[in-house]
N, C-alpha and C positions, 0 to 999 in steps of 0.2 A: 754705405758708401766707403767707410773705412775698410771693410772687408775687400771691396773691389780695388781700391787704390793700393792697399798694402799687401794684397794677396794673402790674407791671414783670416781663416774662417774657423771658428767664430773669432771676432776681434777681441771681445771682452768675454773671457771664459772663467766663470766662477763656479766653485763647487756647491755653493748655497748663497742665499741672499747676502749674508755678511761678507763672504769672500768676493762676491760680485761688486759690492760697494768698494771694497779695498782695491780691487783691480781697476775700478774707475778712478779711485784716488791716485793710483800710480800714474795715470795719464793726466788727469785734470788738476791734480794737487789736492791734498787732503783738506786744506783750509777752505777751498771753494765748496766742497761737499758739506763740511761742517756748517758753513755759513748758510748754504741752501736749506739744510735741515732746520737750523734755527729760524730762518725767515718764515718757513712754512710750518713751524711747530711740529716737526717730525722728530721722533726719538731714535737715537742710534744707541746700540749697546755700548757699554763701557769698553769692551774689547775692540769694537770697530772704531770708536772715537780715538782710543789710544793708538791704534794702527794708522789712522788717517793723519795724526799729528806728525808721523815720520814720512809721509808721502809728499815729495817735492813737486811732482808733476813732470811731464815731458813735452817737448814740442812735437808737433806732427812731423816736422822735418827729420826728427831722429829715427823715424820709421822708414825713411827712404833708403833704398839700396839699389844695386844695379838691375835687379829684376823689375822694380816698379818705378824707377825714376822717370820713365817716359809718360806715365799716367798721373803721377803724384806731382802735378804742376802747382805753381803758386795759386792759380785760380781754383784748382780742385781743393787745395788745402784750406783756402779761405772759405769756400762753401762748406767744407767738412766742419770747420771751426764754428761756423754759424749754426749748422744743423745739430751739432753735438754740444751745444751750450748746456751747462748743467741746469740752469733755471729754465724750466719748461715755458715760462711766459716770455722768454727772450728768443725762443727758437722761431724760425720762419714757418709760415704755413707752406703747403705744397706750392700754391700759386706764387708766393713770394720767392721761394727757392728757385722756381723755374725761371724767374726774371734775372737770376744771378748771371754774371758774365761767363761763368763756366759753360753755360748752355748757348752762348752766342753762336757757336759753330753749327748747332742744330737749327737755329733760327736763320742761319745764313748771314749773320751780322759781323763776320770776321773779315 
């Protein structure tokens, strides 16, 4: 969804696993990834942990530009935030995601 909304493919492009985690930290904030790893007893390399401490995160709105502003609506960004939650247990199922207001137009509920 991020690729579609922001017209950036791939959206998260890392050279290896560690770089991929750091790229995610740049978006979600390093502390959220460190907290996730601690919650689920996952180990991060010292290099990744150090890099994540400097990642502040970015809002989805910071990716909006004149090319994508017509599709990156508030509802689309809300759905994206829900779907790309770091903690996998907090992400919606496909059925839950399809009930999001972003899809109201498809259901004819607008």
